[in-house]
C-alpha positions as a Markdown table, in Angstrom:
| # | Residue | x | y | z |
|---|---|---|---|---|
| 1 | Met | 25.0 | 82.4 | 62.6 |
| 2 | Ile | 23.8 | 84.3 | 59.8 |
| 3 | Asn | 21.5 | 86.9 | 61.7 |
| 4 | Val | 19.1 | 87.2 | 59.2 |
| 5 | Cys | 16.9 | 89.9 | 61.8 |
| 6 | Asp | 19.5 | 92.2 | 60.4 |
| 7 | Ile | 18.1 | 94.8 | 57.4 |
| 8 | Gln | 21.7 | 94.8 | 55.7 |
| 9 | Val | 21.9 | 90.8 | 55.6 |
| 10 | Met | 18.2 | 90.4 | 55.1 |
| 11 | Lys | 18.0 | 92.0 | 51.6 |
| 12 | Pro | 20.9 | 90.7 | 50.0 |
| 13 | Leu | 19.9 | 87.4 | 50.9 |
| 14 | Leu | 16.3 | 87.9 | 49.3 |
| 15 | Ala | 17.4 | 89.7 | 46.2 |
| 16 | Ala | 20.1 | 87.2 | 45.6 |
| 17 | His | 17.6 | 84.3 | 45.1 |
| 18 | Gly | 15.1 | 86.6 | 43.6 |
| 19 | Phe | 12.5 | 86.5 | 46.5 |
| 20 | His | 9.9 | 89.2 | 46.7 |
| 21 | Phe | 7.4 | 89.2 | 49.2 |
| 22 | Ser | 3.5 | 87.4 | 49.1 |
| 23 | Lys | 0.6 | 89.5 | 50.4 |
| 24 | Ala | -1.4 | 86.3 | 49.6 |
| 25 | Lys | 0.6 | 84.2 | 52.0 |
| 26 | Gly | 0.9 | 87.2 | 54.6 |
| 27 | Gln | 4.6 | 87.7 | 54.7 |
| 28 | Asn | 6.2 | 89.3 | 57.4 |
| 29 | Phe | 9.9 | 88.9 | 58.4 |
| 30 | Leu | 11.2 | 89.3 | 61.5 |
| 31 | Val | 14.0 | 92.4 | 62.0 |
| 32 | Ala | 14.2 | 92.8 | 65.4 |
| 33 | Pro | 16.4 | 90.0 | 67.0 |
| 34 | Trp | 14.5 | 90.0 | 71.0 |
| 35 | Val | 11.8 | 88.6 | 69.5 |
| 36 | Pro | 12.6 | 85.3 | 68.6 |
| 37 | Ala | 15.1 | 84.5 | 71.2 |
| 38 | Ser | 12.1 | 85.9 | 74.0 |
| 39 | Ile | 9.4 | 83.4 | 71.7 |
| 40 | Ala | 11.4 | 80.6 | 72.6 |
| 41 | Glu | 12.7 | 81.8 | 75.5 |
| 42 | Glu | 9.5 | 82.0 | 77.1 |
| 43 | Ala | 7.8 | 78.8 | 75.1 |
| 44 | Gly | 10.1 | 77.1 | 78.1 |
| 45 | Val | 12.2 | 75.5 | 75.1 |
| 46 | Asp | 14.9 | 73.3 | 76.4 |
| 47 | Arg | 16.2 | 69.9 | 75.0 |
| 48 | Ser | 13.9 | 67.4 | 76.1 |
| 49 | Ser | 11.4 | 69.8 | 73.9 |
| 50 | Gly | 10.4 | 68.7 | 69.9 |
| 51 | Val | 9.4 | 71.7 | 68.3 |
| 52 | Leu | 7.0 | 72.0 | 65.4 |
| 53 | Glu | 7.1 | 75.1 | 63.7 |
| 54 | Ile | 4.7 | 76.5 | 61.4 |
| 55 | Gly | 5.9 | 78.8 | 59.1 |
| 56 | Pro | 9.8 | 79.4 | 59.4 |
| 57 | Gly | 10.4 | 82.1 | 56.7 |
| 58 | Met | 13.9 | 82.9 | 56.8 |
| 59 | Gly | 14.7 | 80.9 | 59.9 |
| 60 | Pro | 15.0 | 83.4 | 62.5 |
| 61 | Leu | 12.6 | 81.9 | 65.1 |
| 62 | Thr | 14.0 | 78.4 | 63.9 |
| 63 | Gln | 17.7 | 79.7 | 64.5 |
| 64 | Gln | 16.1 | 79.9 | 68.4 |
| 65 | Leu | 14.6 | 77.0 | 68.6 |
| 66 | Cys | 17.1 | 74.7 | 67.5 |
| 67 | Leu | 19.5 | 76.3 | 69.5 |
| 68 | Arg | 17.5 | 75.4 | 72.2 |
| 69 | Ala | 15.5 | 71.9 | 71.3 |
| 70 | Gly | 16.5 | 68.8 | 71.2 |
| 71 | Lys | 15.0 | 68.2 | 67.6 |
| 72 | Val | 12.7 | 70.6 | 65.6 |
| 73 | Cys | 10.2 | 70.0 | 62.4 |
| 74 | Ala | 9.7 | 73.2 | 60.7 |
| 75 | Val | 6.5 | 73.3 | 58.3 |
| 76 | Glu | 6.9 | 75.7 | 54.9 |
| 77 | Val | 4.3 | 76.4 | 52.2 |
| 78 | Asp | 6.7 | 78.9 | 50.5 |
| 79 | Asn | 9.1 | 76.2 | 48.3 |
| 80 | Arg | 10.6 | 80.1 | 47.4 |
| 81 | Leu | 12.5 | 80.0 | 50.4 |
| 82 | Glu | 14.2 | 76.7 | 50.8 |
| 83 | Pro | 17.3 | 78.1 | 48.8 |
| 84 | Ile | 17.2 | 80.9 | 52.1 |
| 85 | Leu | 16.6 | 78.6 | 54.4 |
| 86 | Arg | 19.8 | 76.1 | 53.2 |
| 87 | Glu | 21.8 | 78.7 | 53.8 |
| 88 | Thr | 20.5 | 80.5 | 57.4 |
| 89 | Val | 19.5 | 77.6 | 59.2 |
| 90 | Gly | 20.9 | 73.9 | 56.9 |
| 91 | Glu | 24.0 | 74.2 | 59.7 |
| 92 | Phe | 21.6 | 72.9 | 62.1 |
| 93 | Asp | 21.9 | 69.1 | 62.4 |
| 94 | Asn | 18.4 | 68.7 | 64.5 |
| 95 | Leu | 16.3 | 70.2 | 62.4 |
| 96 | Asp | 14.2 | 68.7 | 59.6 |
| 97 | Ile | 11.9 | 70.9 | 56.7 |
| 98 | Leu | 9.2 | 69.7 | 55.3 |
| 99 | Trp | 7.9 | 72.0 | 52.6 |
| 100 | Gly | 3.9 | 71.7 | 52.0 |
| 101 | Asp | 0.8 | 72.7 | 54.0 |
| 102 | Val | 0.1 | 72.2 | 57.6 |
| 103 | Leu | -3.0 | 72.1 | 57.6 |
| 104 | Lys | -2.7 | 68.7 | 55.2 |
| 105 | Gln | -0.8 | 67.2 | 57.9 |
| 106 | Asp | -1.9 | 64.2 | 60.2 |
| 107 | Ile | -0.9 | 66.4 | 62.8 |
| 108 | Pro | -0.7 | 63.8 | 65.4 |
| 109 | Ala | 0.7 | 61.7 | 63.6 |
| 110 | Leu | 3.5 | 64.3 | 62.4 |
| 111 | Val | 4.3 | 65.0 | 66.0 |
| 112 | Ala | 4.5 | 60.8 | 66.6 |
| 113 | Arg | 7.3 | 60.5 | 63.7 |
| 114 | Gln | 9.2 | 63.5 | 64.8 |
| 115 | Phe | 9.3 | 63.2 | 68.1 |
| 116 | Pro | 9.8 | 60.2 | 69.8 |
| 117 | Gly | 11.0 | 60.2 | 73.4 |
| 118 | Leu | 10.5 | 64.2 | 73.5 |
| 119 | Arg | 8.1 | 66.7 | 74.8 |
| 120 | Pro | 5.5 | 68.0 | 72.1 |
| 121 | Met | 5.8 | 72.1 | 71.4 |
| 122 | Ala | 4.5 | 73.8 | 68.7 |
| 123 | Cys | 5.9 | 77.1 | 67.9 |
| 124 | Ala | 4.9 | 79.7 | 65.1 |
| 125 | Asn | 5.0 | 83.7 | 63.5 |
| 126 | Leu | 1.5 | 83.0 | 62.3 |
| 127 | Pro | 0.0 | 85.0 | 59.2 |
| 128 | Tyr | -3.3 | 86.8 | 60.5 |
| 129 | Tyr | -5.3 | 85.1 | 57.4 |
| 130 | Ile | -4.7 | 82.0 | 58.7 |
| 131 | Thr | -4.0 | 82.4 | 62.2 |
| 132 | Thr | -8.2 | 81.2 | 63.2 |
| 133 | Pro | -7.8 | 77.5 | 61.4 |
| 134 | Ile | -4.1 | 76.7 | 61.6 |
| 135 | Leu | -4.7 | 77.1 | 65.8 |
| 136 | Ser | -7.4 | 75.3 | 66.4 |
| 137 | Ala | -5.8 | 72.4 | 64.5 |
| 138 | Leu | -3.2 | 72.1 | 66.9 |
| 139 | Leu | -5.2 | 72.3 | 69.5 |
| 140 | Glu | -7.6 | 70.1 | 68.2 |
| 141 | Ala | -4.8 | 67.5 | 67.5 |
| 142 | Asp | -4.4 | 67.6 | 71.6 |
| 143 | Cys | -1.2 | 66.4 | 71.2 |
| 144 | Phe | 1.1 | 69.2 | 72.0 |
| 145 | Asp | 2.4 | 70.2 | 75.8 |
| 146 | Ser | 2.1 | 73.8 | 74.9 |
| 147 | Val | 1.7 | 75.9 | 71.7 |
| 148 | Thr | 3.5 | 79.6 | 71.3 |
| 149 | Val | 2.1 | 81.9 | 69.4 |
| 150 | Met | 2.7 | 84.8 | 67.1 |
| 151 | Val | -0.5 | 86.7 | 66.1 |
| 152 | Gln | -2.1 | 89.9 | 65.3 |
| 153 | Lys | -2.3 | 91.3 | 69.3 |
| 154 | Glu | -6.5 | 91.5 | 69.0 |
| 155 | Val | -6.8 | 87.5 | 68.2 |
| 156 | Ala | -3.8 | 86.9 | 71.4 |
| 157 | Gln | -6.4 | 89.4 | 74.1 |
| 158 | Arg | -9.8 | 87.0 | 72.5 |
| 159 | Ile | -7.7 | 83.8 | 73.4 |
| 160 | Ala | -6.9 | 84.8 | 76.8 |
| 161 | Ala | -10.1 | 86.8 | 77.6 |
| 162 | Arg | -12.5 | 86.2 | 80.6 |
| 163 | Pro | -16.3 | 86.0 | 80.5 |
| 164 | Gly | -17.9 | 89.0 | 80.6 |
| 165 | Thr | -15.5 | 90.9 | 78.3 |
| 166 | Ala | -16.0 | 92.1 | 75.3 |
| 167 | Asp | -13.0 | 90.2 | 73.5 |
| 168 | Tyr | -14.0 | 87.0 | 75.2 |
| 169 | Gly | -16.1 | 84.8 | 72.4 |
| 170 | Ala | -16.5 | 81.2 | 70.9 |
| 171 | Phe | -13.0 | 81.2 | 70.1 |
| 172 | Ser | -11.9 | 82.0 | 73.5 |
| 173 | Val | -14.3 | 79.3 | 74.9 |
| 174 | Phe | -12.1 | 76.7 | 72.4 |
| 175 | Cys | -9.1 | 77.5 | 73.4 |
| 176 | Gln | -9.9 | 77.6 | 76.7 |
| 177 | Tyr | -11.6 | 74.2 | 76.6 |
| 178 | Tyr | -8.3 | 72.9 | 75.9 |
| 179 | Thr | -5.1 | 75.0 | 77.1 |
| 180 | Glu | -5.2 | 77.8 | 79.9 |
| 181 | Pro | -3.7 | 80.8 | 77.5 |
| 182 | Lys | -1.3 | 83.3 | 78.5 |
| 183 | Tyr | -0.6 | 87.1 | 76.9 |
| 184 | Leu | 3.0 | 87.3 | 76.9 |
| 185 | Phe | 3.7 | 90.8 | 74.8 |
| 186 | Asp | 3.3 | 92.9 | 73.0 |
| 187 | Val | 5.3 | 92.8 | 69.3 |
| 188 | Pro | 5.2 | 96.7 | 67.5 |
| 189 | Pro | 5.1 | 96.6 | 63.4 |
| 190 | His | 8.5 | 98.2 | 63.6 |
| 191 | Cys | 9.9 | 94.7 | 64.2 |
| 192 | Phe | 9.1 | 93.1 | 60.7 |
| 193 | Val | 9.5 | 93.8 | 57.2 |
| 194 | Pro | 7.3 | 94.9 | 55.2 |
| 195 | Gln | 5.3 | 96.7 | 58.6 |
| 196 | Pro | 1.9 | 95.0 | 58.9 |
| 197 | Lys | -0.5 | 97.9 | 60.2 |
| 198 | Val | -1.0 | 96.3 | 63.5 |
| 199 | Thr | 0.6 | 94.9 | 66.7 |
| 200 | Ser | 1.2 | 91.7 | 66.8 |
| 201 | Gly | 0.9 | 89.5 | 70.5 |
| 202 | Val | 2.8 | 86.5 | 71.9 |
| 203 | Ile | 0.6 | 84.1 | 73.6 |
| 204 | Thr | 1.6 | 80.6 | 74.9 |
| 205 | Leu | -1.7 | 78.2 | 74.8 |
| 206 | Arg | -0.4 | 75.5 | 78.0 |
| 207 | Arg | -2.2 | 71.7 | 77.4 |
| 208 | Arg | -4.7 | 71.5 | 80.8 |
| 209 | Glu | -3.9 | 68.3 | 82.2 |
| 210 | Ser | -7.3 | 67.7 | 83.4 |
| 211 | Arg | -10.5 | 69.0 | 81.9 |
| 212 | Pro | -12.8 | 69.3 | 85.8 |
| 213 | Trp | -15.7 | 69.4 | 83.7 |
| 214 | Asp | -18.3 | 66.9 | 83.3 |
| 215 | Ile | -19.4 | 67.2 | 79.2 |
| 216 | Gly | -20.8 | 64.5 | 78.2 |
| 217 | Asp | -20.6 | 65.2 | 74.6 |
| 218 | Pro | -17.9 | 67.2 | 73.4 |
| 219 | Ala | -20.2 | 68.2 | 69.9 |
| 220 | Val | -23.0 | 69.5 | 71.4 |
| 221 | Phe | -20.9 | 71.5 | 74.0 |
| 222 | Phe | -19.8 | 73.2 | 71.2 |
| 223 | Arg | -22.3 | 73.2 | 69.3 |
| 224 | Val | -24.0 | 75.3 | 72.5 |
| 225 | Val | -20.6 | 77.7 | 72.6 |
| 226 | Lys | -21.4 | 78.5 | 69.2 |
| 227 | Ala | -25.0 | 79.8 | 69.5 |
| 228 | Ser | -24.7 | 81.2 | 72.1 |
| 229 | Phe | -22.2 | 84.0 | 71.1 |
| 230 | Ala | -24.2 | 83.6 | 67.6 |
| 231 | Met | -27.0 | 86.9 | 69.3 |
| 232 | Arg | -24.6 | 88.0 | 71.4 |
| 233 | Arg | -27.0 | 91.0 | 72.1 |
| 234 | Lys | -29.9 | 89.1 | 72.8 |
| 235 | Lys | -31.5 | 86.9 | 75.6 |
| 236 | Leu | -29.3 | 83.1 | 75.6 |
| 237 | Ser | -32.7 | 81.3 | 75.2 |
| 238 | Asn | -32.8 | 82.8 | 72.0 |
| 239 | Gly | -29.5 | 82.1 | 70.6 |
| 240 | Leu | -29.8 | 78.5 | 71.8 |
| 241 | Ala | -33.2 | 78.1 | 70.0 |
| 242 | Ser | -31.5 | 79.3 | 66.9 |
| 243 | Gly | -29.0 | 77.1 | 67.0 |
| 244 | Phe | -31.0 | 73.7 | 68.4 |
| 245 | Pro | -34.1 | 74.3 | 66.1 |
| 246 | Glu | -35.6 | 70.8 | 67.8 |
| 247 | Leu | -35.5 | 72.8 | 71.1 |
| 248 | Gly | -37.4 | 75.6 | 70.3 |
| 249 | Lys | -37.7 | 78.4 | 72.5 |
| 250 | Ala | -39.9 | 77.2 | 74.8 |
| 251 | Gly | -37.4 | 74.0 | 75.6 |
| 252 | Ala | -34.2 | 76.5 | 75.3 |
| 253 | Glu | -36.2 | 78.5 | 78.3 |
| 254 | Glu | -36.8 | 74.7 | 80.2 |
| 255 | Val | -33.1 | 73.5 | 79.5 |
| 256 | Leu | -31.4 | 77.4 | 81.3 |
| 257 | Gln | -34.3 | 76.7 | 84.2 |
| 258 | Ala | -33.6 | 73.4 | 84.7 |
| 259 | Cys | -29.4 | 75.4 | 84.9 |
| 260 | Gly | -30.1 | 77.6 | 87.4 |
| 261 | Phe | -29.9 | 80.7 | 85.4 |
| 262 | Pro | -32.0 | 83.5 | 85.1 |
| 263 | Asp | -34.3 | 83.7 | 82.2 |
| 264 | Asn | -32.4 | 87.1 | 81.1 |
| 265 | Val | -29.0 | 85.1 | 81.1 |
| 266 | Arg | -26.6 | 86.0 | 78.3 |
| 267 | Gly | -24.1 | 83.3 | 76.8 |
| 268 | Glu | -21.0 | 85.8 | 76.6 |
| 269 | Thr | -21.1 | 85.7 | 80.7 |
| 270 | Leu | -20.7 | 82.1 | 81.1 |
| 271 | Gly | -17.6 | 79.6 | 81.7 |
| 272 | Ile | -17.0 | 76.7 | 80.0 |
| 273 | Pro | -18.7 | 75.1 | 83.4 |
| 274 | Glu | -22.1 | 76.4 | 82.7 |
| 275 | Phe | -21.7 | 75.7 | 79.5 |
| 276 | Ala | -21.7 | 72.2 | 80.2 |
| 277 | Ala | -24.3 | 72.4 | 82.2 |
| 278 | Ile | -26.5 | 73.5 | 79.9 |
| 279 | Ala | -24.8 | 70.9 | 77.1 |
| 280 | Asn | -25.7 | 68.3 | 79.0 |
| 281 | Ala | -29.4 | 69.2 | 79.7 |
| 282 | Ile | -29.9 | 69.1 | 75.9 |
| 283 | Ala | -27.4 | 65.9 | 75.5 |
| 284 | Gly | -30.2 | 64.8 | 78.5 |
| 285 | Arg | -33.5 | 65.6 | 76.6 |
| 286 | Arg | -32.6 | 63.9 | 74.1 |
| 287 | Ser | -32.0 | 60.4 | 75.5 |
| 288 | Arg | -35.4 | 60.7 | 77.3 |
């Protein structure tokens, strides 16, 4: 197996195929072998797993996943990597590579087709510029036991943030609605070529076995969450009045009062159960 994390191996291989890093695609390749090994290990990948990998690059994480998983399906948008991946991961018979944009895939259908009888998981070293759309698509597909990703450290901290903290926001609530996130470890800039300007972080998001909240209409719930963080430094009633113009300021205050919240409550202090109560109260007013 080719050690693609060895810079003395990586550079000649890339040069042989005329490959140049694309800033537009956010390409930073790993040169620290402990990182892909740790991601695969911490994700809990084993022979019962079917793993969807997004953006294999030169294949360091792909190799580690193939060594452990029952099946791996890697989706790569950059066709220039095809001859390189043929050399670095071509030996694995439990690997399929799909060329294209994962955001244009029907992810649940892809998972059902690729991993029959296996426990679906997703793993990825996500480019910073497209982290949120890809992670959102993976969670909304709602078909993975876990999603383990390397992202910008600040994004990973935001995903795992608790109510009342500076990092807590609408994306925290979105991710925690579907999963239980756990921050795993930092990955310093020197672990990549070219080196990014920021530290990365690896986080695993394990699918919730149940969602213990009575949410009548998820669309209203997420609209409440968005409105609640749109005006972070103002009272929640202002955000709700702006996000739900049909309520108005008086209606927003009535909703919060009916839910037992003080007049000066702010959205960033609330958790999913509280947002659920507000959403249900708003939905209830509509149905009257």
